C-alpha positions in Angstrom: -23.2 -62.4 -33.7 -25.9 -64.9 -32.4 -29.0 -63.2 -30.8 -30.0 -64.2 -27.3 -33.8 -64.5 -26.8 -35.2 -63.3 -23.5 -38.6 -62.2 -22.3 -39.3 -58.6 -21.2 -39.3 -59.8 -17.7 -35.9 -61.6 -18.1 -34.3 -58.4 -19.9 -35.5 -56.3 -17.1 -34.0 -58.5 -14.4 -30.7 -58.7 -16.2 -30.6 -54.9 -16.5 -31.2 -54.6 -12.8 -28.5 -57.2 -11.7 -26.0 -55.4 -14.1 -26.9 -51.9 -12.5 -26.4 -53.5 -8.9 -23.0 -55.0 -9.9 -21.9 -51.7 -11.3 -23.2 -49.3 -8.5 -23.1 -51.4 -5.3 -20.7 -54.2 -5.8 -18.1 -52.6 -7.7 -17.6 -49.7 -5.3 -17.8 -52.1 -2.3 -14.9 -54.1 -3.8 -12.8 -51.0 -4.7 -13.2 -50.1 -0.9 -12.1 -53.3 0.3 -9.0 -53.1 -1.9 -8.2 -49.8 -0.8 -8.5 -51.0 2.9 -6.4 -54.1 2.1 -3.7 -52.0 0.5 -3.5 -49.8 3.6 -2.4 -52.9 5.7 1.1 -52.8 3.9 3.0 -55.6 2.3 0.9 -56.8 -0.7 2.7 -60.0 -1.5 1.4 -61.7 1.7 -1.9 -59.8 2.2 -4.7 -62.3 1.9 -7.5 -59.5 2.1 -5.9 -57.8 -0.8 -5.7 -61.0 -2.9 -9.2 -62.0 -2.0 -10.6 -58.4 -3.0 -8.8 -58.5 -6.1 -10.3 -62.0 -7.0 -13.7 -60.7 -6.1 -13.1 -57.7 -8.4 -12.1 -60.0 -11.3 -15.2 -62.2 -10.8 -17.5 -59.0 -10.7 -16.0 -57.6 -13.8 -16.4 -60.8 -15.7 -20.1 -61.0 -14.6 -20.4 -57.3 -15.8 -18.8 -58.2 -19.1 -21.0 -61.3 -19.6 -24.3 -59.3 -18.8 -23.4 -56.5 -21.1 -22.8 -59.0 -23.9 -26.1 -60.8 -23.4 -28.0 -57.5 -23.2 -26.3 -56.2 -26.4 -27.4 -59.4 -28.3 -30.7 -59.6 -26.5 -33.8 -60.2 -28.7 -36.5 -59.3 -26.3 -39.7 -61.1 -27.0 -43.0 -60.2 -25.2 -44.9 -63.5 -24.7 -48.3 -61.4 -24.1 -48.0 -60.3 -27.7 -47.8 -63.8 -29.0 -50.4 -66.1 -30.0 -51.1 -69.5 -31.7 -51.6 -73.1 -30.8 -48.2 -74.4 -31.3 -45.4 -74.4 -28.6 -42.7 -71.8 -29.1 -40.4 -69.2 -27.2 -42.4 -67.5 -24.4 -45.3 -70.2 -24.3 -46.5 -71.4 -21.0 -47.2 -75.0 -21.5 -49.3 -77.3 -19.2 -48.1 -81.1 -19.5 -49.4 -84.2 -18.0 -46.9 -87.1 -17.3 -48.4 -90.2 -19.2 -47.1 -92.5 -16.8 -48.2 -91.0 -13.3 -50.8 -88.5 -14.6 -48.7 -85.7 -12.7 -49.4 -82.3 -14.2 -46.4 -79.6 -14.5 -46.6 -76.1 -16.1 -43.3 -74.7 -17.7 -42.7 -71.3 -19.3 -40.2 -71.4 -22.1 -37.6 -68.7 -21.6 -34.2 -67.6 -22.5 -31.0 -69.2 -21.0 -30.3 -66.6 -18.4 -33.6 -66.5 -17.0 -34.2 -70.3 -16.6 -35.4 -71.3 -13.1 -37.0 -74.6 -12.8 -38.4 -73.9 -9.3 -40.2 -71.0 -10.7 -41.5 -73.2 -13.6 -39.3 -71.3 -16.3 -37.2 -73.7 -18.5 -34.4 -72.7 -21.0 -35.3 -72.6 -24.8 -32.1 -75.1 -25.0 -33.3 -77.5 -22.5 -34.1 -81.1 -23.6 -38.0 -80.8 -22.6 -38.5 -77.4 -24.3 -36.5 -78.6 -27.4 -38.8 -81.5 -27.6 -42.0 -79.2 -27.0 -41.2 -76.7 -29.8 -43.8 -77.0 -32.5 -46.1 -79.2 -30.6 -49.7 -78.4 -30.1 -52.5 -79.4 -27.6 -53.1 -83.2 -27.7 -49.6 -84.0 -28.9 -47.5 -86.3 -27.0 -43.7 -85.9 -26.6 -41.0 -88.0 -25.4 -38.2 -86.6 -23.4 -35.1 -87.9 -22.2 -34.4 -86.4 -18.6 -31.8 -87.2 -15.9 -34.3 -89.4 -14.5 -34.8 -91.4 -17.7 -37.2 -91.4 -20.6 -40.5 -89.4 -19.9 -43.6 -89.2 -22.1 -45.9 -86.1 -21.5 -49.1 -85.1 -23.2 -49.7 -81.2 -23.9 -52.6 -80.1 -22.3 -52.6 -76.5 -22.7 -50.4 -73.7 -24.5 -50.8 -70.3 -23.1 -49.4 -66.9 -23.9 -49.0 -64.7 -20.5 
């Protein structure tokens, strides 16, 4: 069974979402199924089929989240240190072509969100950065083509 690395923050958000699915969504869907059943014939009851589909999707999400939480390896980046990039590091990079600076935090698959500056440990840029230190250059193949970055700073927050 493969461990799933995640930050403390990511683990907490996953637990909160799981709790919401179980305590809010599940009862809401059960109520919708009961209301649709009351309408009579189930074979041509679109509301019933829709509610049953929602129930299936919700239960699949619950099972997936429970699996991730059971395999979670929670890592607190604030307790890490070092000069090399690894899981949990916040890395400041400079694009060597246009001198544009970007900052990324390397997190688990389920908590990645590029808009928040969080990239998955499995993403091409994170894989290229692992093991690098301040001053190193890294070549990354992105959807927009090959990019070259210089590591400006490695932080642990």
